[in-house]
N, C-alpha and C positions, 0 to 999 in steps of 0.2 A: 204283499206289496205290488204296486202297479209298475209294469215295465215302462221305462223311459228311454227314448232314443238317445244314443251317446252324443255328447256335445261335439260341435265342429272342431274343437281343439283337443279332442281326446288323444291324438298321437303325441302331443306335447306332454300330457299327463302320463301316458304309458311309458315314454322313454326318458323323460327328464326327472320326474319326481322320485321314482324308485332309486335312481342313481344318486341324486343329491341328498335325499333325506333318509335313505336306507330303510324304507318302509315297504310293506308287502305290496305286490302289484295289484292293480285294480281287478275286480272280478271280470270274468269273461262275459261277453255280450249275451243277453238273454237271461241273466240271473242277477238279482240285486241282493247282495249280502252286506248288511250294515257293518258287520264285524270286520269285513275286508275293505271298508270305505272309511278309514280313520279320518281323513281330511274333511270329508263332508260332515262327519259326525261332529268334529271340533268346530267347523264353520257354523253349523246350526246352533251348537251349544253356546258359542261366543257371540252369536247375533250377526255373523258376517253375511248370511243369506245363502240361498241355495247355489251350489257351484255352477250350474249351467248359466246363470244370469249374472250374478254379481258377487265377486270375491273381494271383499274390502276389509281393511283393518278396522277392528272395533276399538282401537286406541284413539283417544282424543288428543291430538297433537297440534302444536302451532306450526303453521306452514311457512312462516316468515324465515328468510334466510339469515337474519341477524340474530336469532335466538335458538337455543337448543330446544328440542321437543319437550313438551310437558310430560309429566309422569303418566303412566298408564292408569286406567281405571283400577281401583282396588280389587275388582272381581277377576281381572285378567292376570294370569300368572305369566312369568317369563316364557315357560314352555308354550303356552297358548299363543303368546305374542309372536314368537318365532315361527310357530306353525302357520299362523295367519299371514305372516310376511311371505311365506312360500306361495300360498294361494294368491295373494295380492300381486306378487311378481308375475305369476302366470297370467293374471287378468290384464296387467298393464302392458298391452302390446304396442301402443303408440309411444313415440319418444316423449311427447309432452306429458302423457300420463305417467310414464316411468320417472320423469324428472320430478313431478309433483310427489309421487310416492316416496322417492328417495329422500326428499326434503322432510318427510314425516317419520321415516323409519330408520335411516342409516345411522344416525347418531346413537340411538339406543341399542341397535344391533352391535355396533362397535364397542359400546360400553359393556355389553354382556359378554364380549370375548374375554374380558378380565375376570369373569366369574367362572371358576373351574367347573362348577356344576352344569353350566349351560354353554360352555365353550364349544363343544362339538357341534351342537345344533346351530350356534351363531356362525361358526366357520362355514357350515353348509350354505347358510343364507348369503354370507359374504362371497362365497365362491360363485353362487348364481348371479349376484349383483355384478361382480367383476366381469364375468363372461358376457353379460348383457351390455354393460357400459363400454367395454373395450371395442365392441363391434358396432356401437351406435354413437358416432362422434357428435351428434346433435343433442345428446342427453346431457343436461347440466347436473351438477352435484352441489350439495349444500356446503360450500367451502367455509362459510363462517362457522357452521357447526363443527366441521371437521377440524378447523383451526382451534376451536375451543377444546375438542377432545384431545388434541395434540398437546395443548399448553397447560391444561388443568393439572394441578398437582395430584389429583386423585387418580389419574389414569395410570394403568400398568404399562410395562413395556409392550405387551401384546397389543393393547389398545392403541398406543402411540404408533406402532409400526403400521397397523392397518389404516389408521387415520392419515398417516403420511402418504401411503400408497394412493388413497383416493383423493387426498388434497393435491398431490402432484398432477393427477389425472384431470381433476376438475378445475384447476386454476386457470389454464389457458382457455377453458370453455366459458368462463364467467365474464360478465360485462365489465369493461374497463373502469367504470365509475365505482363499482363495488370493490374491485381490486385495489383501487387507489386508497380506499379507507382501510381495507384489511392489511395492506402491505405494511403499514405502520404498526399494526398489532403483532407482526412477526418479530419486531426488533427487541422489545423487552424480554429478557430471559433467554436470548438467543444462545448464549454460551452454555446454558444449562441443558440444552438438547443433546441428544446423542451425536457424536461426531459424524456418524453416517447421515444424519438428518440435516445438519447445518448447511452443506452445499446446496441442497434442494431448496431450503428456506431462503437462502441468500439469492438464489436465482429467481425465486418468485418475486422477491422485492425488486430485483433488477428488471424483470419484465414489466413491472408496473410503475417504475420510478417516475415516468412522465405524467402519471395520473394522480399522484399524491398531492395533498394540500401542503405546500411548502411552509406556510406559517405554522400549521399544526406540526409538521415534521420537525421544524427547528426546536419546538418545545419538547418533542419526544426525544430527539437525539441528544439534546443538552442534558437530559436527566438519566441517560442510560448508564448502567454500571460500567466501570472501566473495561471489563472483559468483553461485554457486548459491543462497546464502542470500538475496541481494537479489531474485533472480527469484522464489523461493518466497514471500517476504514481500510483495512488490509484488502478486503475483497474488492472494494471499489477501486483501490489503487491498482490491483492486479488487472482489472478490466481496462484501465487506462494504459497500462504497460503492455497489454496483449497486442501482438502483431503476428501476422502469418509468416512462418519461416519454411524454407525448403531444404531438403538434404543437399550436401555439397555436390557440386557438379562432377568432381573427380571420384566421388563415392556415392552414387545415387541410391545404393542399397542401405546406406546408413540412416539412422533416424535423424529427423530434422533437429537442428540445435534449438535450445530454449530461447524464447524471446528475452532480450536484455532486461535484467532486473527481476525476472520471474524465477521461482523455484519450480522443480518438477511437480511437487505437491500442489502448488498454486495453479499450474497449468492444467493438471488433471482435474482439479476442482472446477475450473472454468469450463472445460470441454465436456465434462461427464454428465451434468445435470441441467443442461440448458432447457429453458422453456420454449423450445422450437422443434418443429417437426423435421426439418432437414439438416443441412450441414451447420455445425456450430460456428465455424469460422466467420462467415459473413454476418451471422446474427450477432456475434460478440463485437465485431467491428462496428456494426450499426448501433450498438448500445452506448458507444462512447459519447455521442452528442447528447442524448438525454441525461447521462450521468454528469457530464460537464455542466449542463444547464442547471441541474438540481444542486450540484455542489456550489456553483456560482451564486445561486439564489438562497444560500444559507441553510442548505440541508445539513451541513456540518459546521462546526465552529471554525474560526479563521485558522487556528493552529492545525486542526485536522484537515482542512480543505487545501492549505497551501501546497503540500507535496503533490496532491492530485492535479492541481491547476498548473504547477510547474511542468508536470508530465504532459498535460493537455497542450501547453504552449510549445514545448520543445520536442515532443515525440513525433513519430511518423504518422500523423493524422491528417484528416481532411482540413480544408481551409475553414470550414464552419466550426470545427472543434477548436482549432487554434484561436480563432477570433473570440469565441466564448472564453477560452482560457486566459487570453490577454486581458480581457475586462476583469475577470476574477482576480488575477494576480495584481492588477493595478490597485484594487480596493482592499484585498485581503492582506497584502504585505504591509500596508499602513496600519491595519488593525491587529494583526497577529502579534502575540507575545513571542519575540524571537529568543527569549530566554527559557521558553518552555522545554523541559527535558524530553517530553514525548515528541515534540516537533523536531528537535535537534537529532534525536535518535533516528527518526524517519529520514531526515536529510542525509545523515551520515550513511545510512543503509543504501540510499539511492546512489551515493557517490562511491561507496566502498564495497557494497554487498554485505552479507552477513558473515562470510568467512573471516573477514578482518575486523568485524565489530564484536568485541567481547560481550557487549550487552545482548547481542542476538545469538551468538554462536553456541554458548554452553548448552549441552543437551540436544542440540539440533541434529537430526539425522541427515543423511546425505540428500534425501529428497526434499528437505526443507531449506537447504542452503540456497541463498540468492546470490547471483552475481551482480556486479555494478550495472547500473542502468545505461542507456544510450549516452554517448559523449555529450550531446547538447543538453540532456537532462542533468547530467553530472555538473556541467558548467554552470547551469542555473542554480543547482543546489549549493555549490561552493560559493556562488555569489551571495546567497542568503546567509550562509554560515559566516561569511566575512563581515557580517554586521552584528554578530552575537558575541558578547563577552564570555558567556558560558561556553560557547563553542571553542573559543581560544584557550580555555582551561580544561578541555576535555581530553586530557592525556590518557592513553597513548593514541587515541583516535586522531588527534590534531597532527601528530608527527606522521602517522600512517597516511593521512589524507594528503599532506604536502608532498611526500615522496611518491605516492601513487599518481599524483597529478603531473609531477615533473619527470618521473622515470617510467611510468606505466606504459606497457606495450600498446594499449588501446587509447593512449592520450593523444590530444591534438594541440596545435599551437595555442588556440584559445583556452583550452583546459590548463595548459602549462602556465599561461599568464594568470588565470584565475587562481591556480595553486600558489604562485608567487605572491599575489595580492593577499591571499589568506595567510601566507607566511609572515608578511609584513604586519598584518592585523594581529596575528598571534603574538609576535614579538613586542608589539606595543601594549597589549592588553593582558597577557598571561601573568599569573602570579609568580613570585620569585621561586617558590618551590617547584612549580611546573617548569619554568625555564631551566632551572638547575638540572632537572632530569633529562632534558633533551638538547641542551645548548651545544654540547660537543658534537653529537651526531648530526645535528642540523647544520652547524658550521662546515663540517666536512662535506656534507651533501651539497651545500650551496657552492662551495669552491669547486667540487667535482663537476657540478652542473655547468659552471662557467667554462671549465676546461674542455668538456665533451660536447658542448652545444653545437648542433648542426646549423651551419650558416645558410643552408639551402632549404630551410623548413617552409611549410605552407605560410603564405602571407608575405613572403619576401623580406627584404632588409628592414622594412619598417616594423614588422612583427618581431624580428630578431632583436632590433634595438630596444623595443619596448620590454621584451622579456629580460634582456640583460640588465636594463635599468632597474626593473623590479628586484632582480637578484642582488644587485649592489645595495639597493635600499634596505633589503633584508639583512645584509651583512652589517650595515651601519647601525640598524636598530639593535642587532644582537650585541655589537660592541658597546653600545650605550647601556644596555640592560645587564649584560654579564661581562664587565671589563676584565675580570680575573682570567677569562678565557684567552685574552689577547696579550696581557701584560708580560708574560714570560717569554714571548717569541715575537719577532718582528717580521715573520714570513708573510702574514696577512698585510702588514703595512707596506712591504715591498711590492706585493701584488697590486694593492690599491694605487700606489704612486705610479707603477708601470702602466696601469689602466688609464691614468689621467693623460698619458701621452699616446697610448696605443689604441684606445677604444675609438669607436665612431663618434663624431662630434655630438650627435644627439644623445649619446649615452653618458658623456663626460659630466653632465650636470648631476646625474644620479651618483656617479663615482665621487664627485667633489662633495656631495652631501654625505656619502658614506665615510669619506676621509675626515670630514669635520666632526662627525658624530663619534668616530673611533679615537679621536685625539686624546680624550680624557683617559682612555684605557691604558695609556703608556706613561702616565704621570709618575708612577712608582717604579719605572724601569731603572735598572742599575747594572753596573759592570760592563762586560763586553757588549751586551745587547744595547746599552745606551750609546756606546761608541759607534756601533753599527748604525744605529738610528741617525746619529749626527752626520755620518758620511752619506746616508741616504738623502737627507735634506739638502746637503751641499750639492749633491748631484741633481736633485730635483729642481733647485732654484735656477739652474742653467738650461733647463729644457725649453723647447719651443712652445710648449703648451702653457698658456697663461694660467690655466687651472692648476697645473703642477707647481708653477712658481708661487702662486698665491698660497697654496696649501703648505709649501715649504716654509714660507715666512710665518704663516699662522702657527704651525707646529713649533717652529723655533722659539717664538715669543711665548707660547703656552707651556712648553716643556723644559726650557732651559733658562737659567737666571741671566740677568744682564751682565754678570761678571764672566760669563762664558764667551771668550773671544770669537769663537766660530759662529755663535748665534748672532753676535753683532755684525760679523762678516756677511752673513746671509741677508741681514737687513740692508747693509750697504749695497750689496749687489742688486737689490730690488728697489732701491730708493728712487731711481729714475724711471721705473717701469710704470707706465701709465695704466697698464692692465691690472696692476696689483695695488689695491687700495691699502692704506695703512691698517695694519692689524693690531688691535689692542693687546696690551701685555697683561696677562692674568696675574693675580696676586701670588699664585704659586711660583711664578717666574720672576718675582721681584728681586732686586739686587741682594746678594748675599751679604 
């Protein structure tokens, strides 16, 4: 043999190849031993060429990023392919050359990891690729091929794990136009991936959401299986709920509280796998606007989009996010099916959290428990629920929501008003069986709320008057729907007639409505209670409040026959009262 001078990159061969491939060291200078030069022997046999000049793969592969590599030539075995990969990696010293090489070989190397017979050699190649890629940020990876290796049903867990590692690494290095197409390929089958892979895949979609074709996206998301749709919707909702929180000032060493509406698991999922090089917090806050725009432009159905847009409008976001959210809410609320069980479940979760939502709570660990969202978001959610008949019949969530709004420690004046509006809506639209289950508790809660209401609440006297008016309206609706709850006792009647004289003038209209609606509940009253009621009416007809006088005449004519002298006496007292119009006598009170 003729002596050849060592190649200029001999140190790389001396130190890298024996370690990575576990092969004998090259011969010492001055001696050429073919038996000790296995790589050159394989290179010449497989047609790679002589090592000093060109080490290239002899596998014919497609280099396009959108397709997996073609199969190797029949003459090349997996062992020879992996060996040639090692030499080719040594030869590809420039970033561009390495990017091209990885587009040809990486998919097949990862697929060989699933073969136990070649796993060891494939892992050696992957280790070399990983070391090169991590230190070369300009090297691109074949993300389309990697995504295919991850999603194909033929891949083993070994293959999917390595595909996931390189996919995460290569995603942020790829052109945005390519990622916009691939982001939609992530969604189908998302729930079938390992739980450890799902956050990373969702973050890849999040990082590219502004580059996707929204018309195509709408077709994709509308055909997703329910499990995939829930994962995507929940993740995007978590992004919109995310805010930066700080530890309490009096305990700076304590961990920062969770953002309102987020679970500990959801927060960890947001901050752990971000497609960003620096701090995750500003990156996540910056993702809200692209998400809001995509959701507004039909990325999700109206029912799935509405909770996210409500958060966009009412959460602590920038002006741009709120403006986009307002446009979305305006159009999506009109199109959304407000009787959708999934939509109602999300709205109840925003208003109550999962600890009080039986549909969300069973089997949930502590890390998955969500608290209620921000007060303004809850107010908006309750407003939408007040337009749904199914929501009015969602016992016990209905009752829990009413009490949480009016008695909750984190409630506000506006939220209390929204809660009372929802109570009135519920009492008008709930089924008889639903009302029967909660009527007694609800009546006690409403009376207690009137007795304990703070007159100095936010919003001043106008807010107090409006809130008390809603409460009286709810009592009137309850008396009309469940009269048996009132007929045995006149305590509520006494309270209502007293309110006709004692409440603020702007509240008395609501009280008068409640008194009129509750009149029929006392038609079957008998005994001492009937006598008590007559005395109450005689007292009311002499009050200064014209509403009290009118209601006394109205009740006397409705509840007592003409043969009752005291009922005729009440009419005589009011006969010259210009503020009391003649009240028609009902058939039930006709002469005996």
